[in-house]
C-alpha positions in Angstrom: 2.1 5.5 13.5 -0.9 4.8 11.4 -0.5 4.3 7.6 -3.5 4.2 5.3 -2.8 2.7 1.9 -5.3 1.7 -0.8 -4.3 -1.9 0.2 -5.3 -1.4 3.8 -4.4 0.3 7.1 -1.5 -0.6 9.3 -0.4 0.5 12.8 3.3 0.6 13.4 4.8 0.5 16.9 8.2 -0.4 18.3 8.7 -3.9 19.6 8.6 -3.8 23.4 11.8 -5.8 23.8 13.9 -5.0 20.7 14.0 -1.4 19.5 15.4 -2.5 16.1 12.2 -4.4 15.4 8.9 -2.8 14.5 5.5 -4.5 15.1 3.3 -3.9 12.1 -0.3 -4.6 13.0 -3.6 -4.7 11.2 -7.2 -5.5 11.8 -7.3 -7.3 8.4 -5.0 -10.3 7.8 -5.2 -9.7 4.1 -3.6 -6.3 4.5 -0.5 -7.7 5.9 -0.4 -10.6 3.4 -0.6 -8.0 0.6 2.0 -5.6 2.0 4.4 -8.3 3.5 3.9 -11.4 1.3 7.2 -12.9 2.5 6.4 -12.7 6.2 4.4 -15.0 8.4 1.4 -13.3 9.9 0.8 -13.9 13.6 -2.9 -13.7 14.7 -3.9 -13.1 18.3 -7.5 -13.5 19.3 -9.2 -10.7 21.2 -6.6 -8.1 20.4 -7.2 -4.6 19.1 -5.0 -5.3 16.1 -5.1 -9.1 15.9 -2.8 -9.6 12.9 0.9 -8.7 13.0 4.3 -9.1 11.5 7.7 -8.3 13.0 9.8 -6.2 10.6 13.2 -4.6 10.8 13.2 -0.8 10.7 15.2 -0.6 7.4 13.0 -3.2 5.8 9.8 -1.3 6.7 11.3 2.0 5.6 12.1 0.4 2.2 8.6 -1.0 1.9 7.0 2.4 2.7 9.4 4.1 0.2 8.3 1.6 -2.5 4.6 2.5 -1.7 5.4 6.2 -2.1 7.2 5.6 -5.4 4.2 3.6 -6.6 1.6 6.4 -6.1 0.0 6.8 -9.6 -3.2 8.5 -8.8 -4.3 12.2 -8.4 -6.8 11.4 -5.7 -6.2 8.9 -2.9 -9.9 8.3 -2.0 -10.6 7.4 -5.6 -7.8 4.9 -5.7 -9.4 2.7 -3.0 -11.4 0.2 -5.0 -12.8 -1.9 -2.1 -16.1 -0.2 -1.2 -16.0 -1.1 2.5 -12.5 0.2 2.8 -13.4 3.4 0.9 -16.3 4.1 3.2 -14.2 3.5 6.3 -11.5 5.9 5.0 -14.2 8.5 4.2 -15.3 8.4 7.8 -11.7 9.1 8.9 -11.5 11.8 6.3 -14.7 13.4 7.6 -13.5 13.3 11.3 -10.1 14.8 10.5 -11.8 17.8 9.0 -12.7 18.7 12.6 -9.0 19.3 13.4 -9.3 22.8 12.1 -13.1 23.4 12.0 -12.9 27.1 11.1 -10.6 26.5 8.1 -12.6 23.8 6.3 -16.0 24.5 4.9 -16.3 21.7 2.4 -19.1 19.5 1.2 -18.5 15.8 1.6 -17.9 13.9 -1.6 -18.9 10.3 -1.9 
């Protein structure tokens, strides 16, 4: 599962040895430090998602629920203050318009 927040993007997968543990991965160490300040971030060189934390399913579900309860903006893209992150997310937004190309005839906002 991919989760995009205005603090960063994470990838969540099941731990390969313990189904009760989820591996939360990111390409940015700071994202995990912001979302999981009480966890030690493990960094692996030469990995697709080099930064990771191991989190119990219930803990992660609570954290995501907290993020949802904290939504205080009418437009997600506008809530992303880091320009580089905003531009990256805009690229994702543009590409996903292609999922139903006949339905969306919109101009790209910057």
